[in-house]
N, C-alpha and C positions, 0 to 999 in steps of 0.2 A: 453565312449560316454557320453559328460556331458548333463545333462537335462536344458532346459530353465526354468527357473523358473519366475513365473509371480509376478506383482507388486500385495499386497493386499490390499484392503481397510479397515481402521478402522471403525468402528460405526458413524454415523454423530454427535453423543454426544461428540467423543473423538477427532471430527477432531479440527484443529486450524483455525479458520476462520478469514479470510483477506478479510480488506476492502479496495478497491482500488479507489480513488478519484483523478479527474483530469475533465476539459472541455469536456463534453461528445463529443460533435461536433468535438474538434481538434483531441483527441485522440483514437475514436470509434476505428479502428483497433489495435492498441497499447494496447487498456485492454483488446481484444478479446484473441489478442497473450500471453499477459502476464498470462492472467486466465488459459489458458491451459497449460502454461508451468508451472505454481503455483500447479495447481491441480493435475500435474503429477510430481512433484517435490516426490523424496521416501526419507526416511531414514531407510535403511534396507530392503528396499523392501516394506515397509509400505508407504501408499499415508497417510500424515496426515493433509493435506492443502484443505480448502474449499476456493474460491474467493466468495464475496459476493459485488455484483452490484447492486445499487440501481433502476437503469434503468429497472430491472426485475421485481421489486415488484408490485404486483397489485393495490395498493392503489391509492388515487386521492390526497392526501396531501402529498407533497416532504418532507416537513418538518417531518411530523411523520413516514415517509417511512425512512429518514436517523437516526432518533431517534431510531426505533425500530432495524434497521439493525445494526448500530455501537454498541447497546447492546448485541447483541450475537458476536462481533468479538472481536478478542483478539489483532491483530495489524492492524495499519493503515497505507496503502503506498498511499503517494499525488503524482502526477506528475503533475509540474509546466509547464505550456507553456507559449503562447504568449496571449491567449485569456484569460480574465478577466471573471470569474465566481461567480458570487453570489453564486449557489448551493456548488461549490468546497472550498468556503472560509466557509461556514456557516458547511460544512462537518468536515475540519480540525479544526473547534472554538470546535464544540461538541467532536469529540476525545480528544481534547487535555482537554477539561472540565470532560471528563470521565476518564482519567489518563490512555489513550491506549499508547503503545510504537508509536512512529511516525517516520516514515522513508519518507521521502521527497525529491523528486530528481526534478532537472531543467532537461528538455529535450528541446533543438530547432533544428530541421532539418536546418537551416539557421540561422546566426549570425543575431543579432539583429538590425532591421533597422531602419527607421524613427521612431521619438518620435509621440507617439498617447496618447489622454485622457485615452483611454484604458491602452496603454503598461506602462503609468504610475500610475493607480490604480493598476494594477499587480505589479509593481516594489516596490509599496508602501506595499503592501502586505508581498511582499518576504522580504523587510526591516525587518516588524515586526515581521516576523516569527523568522527571526534572531537576531533581538534585543531582543528576548526572551531566546536566548542561545540553541536555534531548531537547529541542524543541517542539512544544507542543502547540500547533494549530487549533485555535479555537480555546487555549485555557481558561483565559479571563473570560470570552463571553464566547461558548459554545455553539457550535453550528447547528442549526437548528429546520433548516430547510434543506432536502436532498439537493436539488440543483444547485444551490452554491458552494454546498460541499464538494460535488461532482466535479463544477468548474474549476474551485482551486485544485482539486487533485490533479485534473489535469494540466492545470498552469504549472502546477509544481513539478509535475512527472517533465513537462517539455521542458524546465528550466533543468534539472537535472541530468536530460538529455545533452543538452548545449555544452554545460558545464564538464560533462564527461566527454564530451568531443574535443573540447578546449584541451582538457586534459590530455587525452591521448595524443595529440597534435604535439603538445609540448615534450611529449615522452617521447615521441618519434624523433623531433627534431634533435633531443639531446641524444641520443641513441645513434642518430648517422653523422 
């Protein structure tokens, strides 16, 4: 009879911290689902991810909270929807200036509707990201299914971890 193996947690210091950025009001439920899925993702039954959400920080200065949280993160995951969010843009810009790997996704439950000043500002931000050569997953056909988005975020995180592991091994070889 096969024994059921349990997932193991690594120490907090060894976890890969993932920063999830999005308009909070628009994606509160999705952020919670993504967090649970990412934190339960395993490699060889070892849990390796911790999700950091700025709204859980006790500080009163959002910009300081963003900077401090991003400083301990390894990967940035941004979800762009319909709502323009100055905070989301600051999070993206900070992550980019820190050199974090950027995983950016477009998610819309409904197709783009009438133009508004808010949607125009959002599209200007999206085009700016694209013009900087940053890939936006779902740009041509935005994700509209939470499960599909979740599966793709998890797959992309796994690919980034594999790439980071290979790069780390190459650096160790060079240094030794």
